[in-house]
C-alpha positions as CSV (number, residue, x, y, z in Angstrom):
1,X,-15.1,-4.0,15.2
2,X,-17.7,-5.4,17.7
3,X,-18.1,-4.0,21.3
4,X,-16.4,-6.0,24.1
5,X,-19.6,-7.4,25.5
6,X,-20.7,-8.6,22.1
7,X,-17.4,-10.3,21.6
8,X,-17.7,-12.0,25.0
9,X,-21.2,-13.3,24.2
10,X,-20.0,-14.5,20.8
11,X,-17.0,-16.3,22.4
12,X,-19.3,-18.1,24.9
13,X,-21.9,-19.1,22.2
14,X,-19.6,-20.6,19.5
15,X,-16.3,-22.4,19.3
16,X,-13.5,-20.3,17.7
17,X,-13.5,-22.0,14.3
18,X,-17.2,-21.1,13.8
19,X,-16.4,-17.4,14.4
20,X,-13.8,-17.1,11.6
21,X,-14.6,-15.2,8.4
22,X,-13.4,-16.2,4.9
23,X,-13.4,-13.4,2.4
24,X,-11.5,-12.6,-0.8
25,X,-11.3,-10.6,-4.1
26,X,-9.7,-11.0,-7.5
27,X,-8.6,-8.3,-10.0
28,X,-8.3,-8.8,-13.8
29,X,-6.5,-6.1,-15.8
30,X,-5.8,-5.1,-19.4
31,X,-3.3,-2.3,-20.0
32,X,-2.9,-2.5,-23.8
33,X,-5.5,0.0,-25.0
34,X,-4.3,3.2,-26.7
35,X,-0.7,2.7,-25.5
36,X,1.7,5.2,-27.1
37,X,5.0,3.8,-25.7
38,X,5.6,0.1,-25.0
39,X,8.8,1.0,-23.1
40,X,6.9,3.0,-20.4
41,X,6.6,0.9,-17.3
42,X,6.3,0.7,-13.5
43,X,7.8,-2.4,-12.1
44,X,6.5,-1.8,-8.5
45,X,3.1,-0.8,-9.8
46,X,2.0,-3.4,-12.4
47,X,4.4,-5.6,-14.3
48,X,1.9,-6.0,-17.2
49,X,2.6,-2.5,-18.4
50,X,4.1,-2.2,-21.9
51,X,5.6,-4.9,-24.1
52,X,3.4,-7.6,-25.5
53,X,1.3,-8.2,-22.3
54,X,-2.4,-9.0,-22.5
55,X,-4.8,-9.8,-19.8
56,X,-3.3,-10.0,-16.3
57,X,-4.4,-11.4,-13.0
58,X,-3.3,-8.6,-10.7
59,X,-4.5,-10.1,-7.4
60,X,-6.4,-13.1,-6.0
61,X,-6.5,-12.7,-2.2
62,X,-8.3,-14.9,0.2
63,X,-8.3,-13.9,3.9
64,X,-9.1,-16.0,7.0
65,X,-9.8,-13.9,10.1
66,X,-11.5,-13.9,13.5
67,X,-11.4,-13.8,17.3
68,X,-10.1,-17.0,18.8
69,X,-10.6,-15.3,22.2
70,X,-12.2,-11.9,23.0
71,X,-8.7,-10.3,23.2
72,X,-7.0,-12.4,20.5
73,X,-7.6,-11.7,16.8
74,X,-5.9,-13.7,14.0
75,X,-5.6,-12.7,10.4
76,X,-4.0,-14.7,7.5
77,X,-4.0,-13.6,3.8
78,X,-2.2,-15.2,0.9
79,X,-2.1,-13.9,-2.7
80,X,-2.5,-16.8,-5.0
81,X,-1.4,-15.0,-8.2
82,X,1.8,-13.1,-7.2
83,X,3.8,-12.5,-10.4
84,X,7.1,-14.4,-10.5
85,X,8.4,-13.3,-13.9
86,X,9.2,-16.1,-16.4
87,X,7.9,-18.8,-14.0
88,X,4.4,-17.2,-14.0
89,X,2.1,-16.9,-11.1
90,X,2.8,-18.3,-7.7
91,X,1.2,-18.2,-4.2
92,X,2.8,-15.8,-1.7
93,X,2.0,-14.9,1.8
94,X,0.8,-11.3,2.3
95,X,-0.4,-11.1,5.9
96,X,0.0,-13.4,8.9
97,X,-0.5,-11.7,12.3
98,X,-2.2,-11.8,15.7
99,X,-3.6,-8.9,17.6
100,X,-3.3,-9.2,21.4
101,X,-5.7,-6.9,23.3
102,X,-4.6,-5.3,26.6
103,X,-8.1,-4.1,27.7
104,X,-11.7,-5.4,27.3
105,X,-12.4,-3.1,24.3
106,X,-9.1,-3.9,22.6
107,X,-8.4,-0.2,22.4
108,X,-4.7,-0.9,23.1
109,X,-3.4,-3.9,21.2
110,X,-0.1,-5.4,20.1
111,X,0.2,-6.8,16.5
112,X,2.8,-9.5,15.9
113,X,3.8,-11.0,12.6
114,X,3.8,-9.9,9.0
115,X,1.4,-7.0,8.4
116,X,1.1,-3.6,6.8
117,X,3.5,-1.0,8.3
118,X,1.6,2.1,9.5
119,X,3.2,4.6,7.1
120,X,1.1,6.2,4.4
121,X,-2.7,6.4,3.9
122,X,-2.6,4.7,0.5
123,X,-0.1,2.1,1.7
124,X,-2.4,1.1,4.6
125,X,-5.5,1.3,2.4
126,X,-6.7,-2.0,0.9
127,X,-6.5,-2.4,-2.9
128,X,-10.2,-3.1,-2.7
129,X,-10.7,0.4,-1.4
130,X,-8.2,2.5,-3.4
131,X,-9.6,4.4,-6.4
132,X,-6.5,4.7,-8.7
133,X,-5.4,1.3,-9.9
134,X,-1.9,1.4,-8.3
135,X,-0.4,3.2,-5.3
136,X,1.6,6.3,-6.0
137,X,5.4,6.0,-6.2
138,X,6.3,8.7,-3.6
139,X,4.9,6.6,-0.7
140,X,4.9,3.1,-2.1
141,X,8.6,3.3,-2.7
142,X,9.1,3.2,1.1
143,X,7.7,-0.3,1.6
144,X,7.8,-3.3,-0.7
145,X,4.2,-4.7,-0.8
146,X,3.4,-2.2,2.0
147,X,4.3,-4.9,4.6
148,X,7.1,-6.2,6.8
149,X,7.6,-8.6,9.8
150,X,7.6,-7.0,13.2
151,X,5.7,-5.8,16.3
152,X,3.3,-2.9,16.2
153,X,1.5,-1.3,19.1
154,X,-1.8,0.4,18.3
155,X,-4.1,2.6,20.4
156,X,-7.5,4.0,19.5
157,X,-10.7,4.8,21.4
158,X,-13.6,2.5,20.6
159,X,-15.6,5.4,19.0
160,X,-12.7,6.2,16.7
161,X,-12.3,2.5,15.7
162,X,-16.0,2.5,14.8
163,X,-15.7,5.7,12.8
164,X,-12.7,4.5,10.7
165,X,-14.6,1.2,10.2
166,X,-17.5,3.2,8.8
167,X,-15.2,4.9,6.4
168,X,-14.5,1.5,4.8
169,X,-18.0,-0.1,5.0
170,X,-19.8,3.0,3.6
171,X,-17.7,3.2,0.5
172,X,-15.8,6.4,1.6
173,X,-12.4,4.8,0.8
174,X,-11.0,4.6,4.3
175,X,-7.5,3.3,5.1
176,X,-8.6,0.9,7.9
177,X,-8.0,0.7,11.6
178,X,-4.3,1.4,12.4
179,X,-4.9,3.3,15.6
180,X,-4.7,7.0,16.3
181,X,-1.3,6.3,17.8
182,X,1.0,3.7,16.4
183,X,4.6,2.6,17.3
184,X,6.4,-0.3,15.9
185,X,9.7,-2.1,15.1
186,X,10.2,-4.2,12.0
187,X,12.9,-5.9,9.9
188,X,12.9,-3.3,7.2
189,X,13.7,-5.6,4.3
190,X,10.2,-6.0,2.9
191,X,7.6,-8.7,2.6
192,X,8.6,-12.3,3.2
193,X,12.2,-11.4,3.6
194,X,14.6,-12.1,6.5
195,X,16.5,-9.3,8.2
196,X,20.0,-8.7,6.9
197,X,21.4,-6.9,9.9
198,X,20.7,-6.7,13.6
199,X,19.2,-3.2,13.5
200,X,15.4,-3.0,13.3
201,X,13.5,-0.2,11.7
202,X,11.3,2.0,13.9
203,X,8.0,3.6,12.8
204,X,5.6,6.0,14.5
205,X,2.3,7.5,13.4
206,X,-0.3,9.8,14.9
207,X,-3.7,10.5,13.3
208,X,-7.1,11.8,14.1
209,X,-10.4,11.7,12.1
210,X,-12.9,14.5,12.8
211,X,-16.1,15.9,11.3
212,X,-16.3,19.4,9.7
213,X,-19.6,20.6,8.2
214,X,-21.0,17.1,7.6
215,X,-17.8,15.7,6.0
216,X,-15.0,13.7,7.7
217,X,-11.4,14.7,7.6
218,X,-8.4,12.7,8.7
219,X,-5.0,14.2,9.3
220,X,-1.8,12.3,10.2
221,X,1.9,12.5,10.5
222,X,4.3,9.6,10.5
223,X,8.0,8.7,10.2
224,X,10.4,5.7,10.1
225,X,14.1,5.2,10.4
226,X,16.6,2.3,10.0
227,X,19.3,0.8,7.9
228,X,18.4,-0.9,4.7
229,X,20.7,-3.6,3.4
230,X,20.9,-4.2,-0.4
231,X,20.8,-8.0,-1.2
232,X,23.3,-9.4,-3.6
233,X,20.5,-10.6,-6.0
234,X,19.4,-7.0,-6.7
235,X,23.0,-5.7,-7.6
236,X,24.4,-5.7,-11.1
237,X,28.0,-7.1,-11.5
238,X,30.6,-4.3,-11.1
239,X,28.3,-1.7,-9.4
240,X,29.8,0.2,-6.5
241,X,28.2,-0.1,-3.1
242,X,29.1,0.7,0.5
243,X,31.3,-1.9,2.2
244,X,28.5,-3.6,4.1
245,X,25.8,-2.7,1.6
246,X,23.9,-0.9,4.4
247,X,22.3,2.5,3.8
248,X,20.5,5.1,5.8
249,X,16.8,4.7,5.2
250,X,14.4,7.3,6.8
251,X,11.3,9.3,5.9
252,X,8.9,11.8,7.4
253,X,5.3,12.1,6.1
254,X,2.2,14.3,6.3
255,X,-1.2,13.2,5.2
256,X,-4.6,15.0,4.8
257,X,-7.7,13.1,3.7
258,X,-11.1,14.5,3.0
259,X,-13.4,11.5,2.8
260,X,-15.6,11.7,-0.4
261,X,-19.1,12.8,0.6
262,X,-19.5,13.5,-2.2
263,X,-16.3,15.4,-2.9
264,X,-13.1,13.9,-1.6
265,X,-9.4,14.8,-1.5
266,X,-6.3,12.8,-0.5
267,X,-2.9,14.4,-0.3
268,X,0.4,13.0,1.0
269,X,4.0,14.2,0.9
270,X,7.1,12.7,2.3
271,X,10.8,13.6,2.5
272,X,13.8,11.5,3.5
273,X,17.0,9.7,2.6
274,X,17.7,6.3,1.1
275,X,19.9,4.3,-1.3
276,X,19.8,5.4,-5.0
277,X,21.7,4.6,-8.1
278,X,24.2,7.3,-9.2
279,X,24.9,7.3,-12.9
280,X,27.9,9.6,-12.6
281,X,29.8,7.1,-10.5
282,X,28.1,3.8,-11.5
283,X,27.5,3.2,-7.8
284,X,24.7,3.2,-5.2
285,X,24.9,6.1,-2.7
286,X,22.6,7.5,0.0
287,X,20.7,10.4,-1.4
288,X,17.8,12.7,-0.4
289,X,14.4,11.9,-1.7
290,X,11.0,13.6,-1.8
291,X,7.7,13.5,-3.4
292,X,3.9,13.3,-3.0
293,X,0.6,13.1,-4.7
294,X,-2.9,14.6,-4.6
295,X,-6.1,12.7,-5.6
296,X,-9.4,14.4,-6.1
297,X,-12.6,12.3,-6.1
298,X,-16.3,12.9,-6.6
299,X,-18.9,10.3,-5.7
300,X,-22.1,9.8,-7.7
301,X,-24.9,7.5,-6.6
302,X,-27.4,7.0,-9.4
303,X,-30.0,4.5,-8.1
304,X,-28.2,1.6,-6.4
305,X,-25.0,2.2,-8.4
306,X,-21.8,3.8,-7.1
307,X,-19.7,5.9,-9.4
308,X,-16.4,7.6,-8.3
309,X,-14.7,9.9,-10.8
310,X,-11.0,10.7,-9.9
311,X,-7.9,12.5,-11.0
312,X,-4.4,12.1,-9.4
313,X,-1.1,13.9,-9.9
314,X,2.1,12.6,-8.4
315,X,5.7,13.7,-8.3
316,X,8.7,11.8,-6.9
317,X,12.5,12.1,-7.1
318,X,14.6,9.5,-5.4
319,X,15.5,5.8,-5.3
320,X,13.5,2.6,-5.1
321,X,15.6,0.5,-2.7
322,X,13.8,-2.7,-3.5
323,X,14.5,-2.6,-7.3
324,X,17.6,-3.4,-9.3
325,X,20.6,-1.3,-8.3
326,X,18.2,0.8,-6.1
327,X,16.9,2.3,-9.3
328,X,16.9,6.1,-9.5
329,X,13.5,7.7,-10.4
330,X,12.1,11.1,-11.4
331,X,8.3,10.8,-11.8
332,X,5.8,13.4,-13.0
333,X,2.5,11.6,-13.8
334,X,-1.2,12.3,-14.1
335,X,-4.0,9.8,-14.2
336,X,-7.8,10.1,-14.3
337,X,-10.7,7.8,-14.6
338,X,-13.9,6.5,-13.1
339,X,-14.8,3.6,-10.8
340,X,-18.2,1.9,-11.3
341,X,-19.8,-0.4,-8.7
342,X,-23.1,-1.8,-10.0
343,X,-23.3,-3.9,-6.7
344,X,-21.2,-4.7,-3.7
345,X,-19.5,-7.6,-5.4
346,X,-18.4,-6.2,-8.7
347,X,-16.3,-3.1,-9.5
348,X,-15.1,-1.9,-12.9
349,X,-12.4,0.8,-13.3
350,X,-11.3,2.6,-16.4
351,X,-8.3,4.9,-16.1
352,X,-6.1,6.9,-18.5
353,X,-2.5,7.3,-17.5
354,X,-0.1,10.0,-18.7
355,X,3.4,9.1,-17.7
356,X,6.7,11.0,-17.6
357,X,9.3,8.8,-16.0
358,X,13.0,8.7,-15.8
359,X,14.3,5.5,-14.2
360,X,17.9,4.4,-14.4
361,X,20.2,1.6,-13.2
362,X,23.6,0.3,-14.3
363,X,22.3,-1.4,-17.4
364,X,20.2,1.6,-18.4
365,X,22.0,4.7,-17.2
366,X,19.9,6.8,-19.6
367,X,16.2,6.0,-19.7
368,X,13.5,8.6,-19.9
369,X,10.1,7.4,-21.0
370,X,6.9,9.3,-21.8
371,X,3.6,8.2,-23.0
372,X,0.0,7.3,-22.2
373,X,-2.2,4.2,-22.0
374,X,-5.8,3.3,-21.2
375,X,-6.1,0.8,-18.4
376,X,-9.2,-1.3,-17.4
377,X,-9.8,-3.5,-14.4
378,X,-12.6,-5.8,-13.2
379,X,-12.7,-6.6,-9.5
380,X,-14.8,-9.4,-8.0
381,X,-15.3,-9.6,-4.2
382,X,-16.7,-12.6,-2.3
């Protein structure tokens, strides 16, 4: 983020279309190595798990961003290879928003449009920055594609904005600039989806990054609340639901991040309530949910290379409101691996996943899968 005077000078020197940046990245995966159970899967994580899948394009994102005015920032990002099942890949909008600054330094700004909801460090973190290949179930189950359409107010002092920007640019796996205080309202139905009731979700977050003994720590608390409406397309014929298909949807979260320099740690835990399939009654009811994860990292820098070894444990018990019949989950997984960056534009990840997952809906009221698989990914940034 540039200082206000630099932005003013830039605005005077060039027309807005010459100040826009075009960036992007692509990810290619293969999940078929050493797989012990082809029925083990994670729909929200990566749909190329299991079965007869081969190479898979996980993402191809191209972003267009820049200041059209010293206090007006625009960001647009589509994903050109969103998976659409039997119809293959399709282009889908991920982000489309404008930031309106209320002061010369843009320390207080209003974000309007479709963007990430400020709930969860991993959810806000770009897939370019995250070390494990997928986001953990306990937090990612809160938000489909981590985004929604709404209005979000962010406040952060300039020095803090510069600090969290450094977390990203220096390779310390930061989550990005989402303010030290955030308050917002959004539809609550997920990415690229219209609202299905007149009651908006509300989200709030408070965080602060600080330095301790030469390392940076970021602590945060967050929460959201609203009513989630199950769409008819995600319900199996004959399943029982509430009369208006509306369910209480709320969570509270605590986050602690020790940025890797060289050792790092990221831990998050959330509790709440939401819709979940109940096998005993073949219906969807509002139930309690809870879960969290902890990721340990260690950064090596041999020569001009960057190596990041990592291990993550996660546990989650609850529903996934966006999946078929608000599928019920019990997750107890471990994964470990290494990320290698030979240069700033290429990244290779090798990860072994040990899964223990129970996930049930009306068509599969009994479904407990265990197994392991070796996963590899190549990422290219431009």
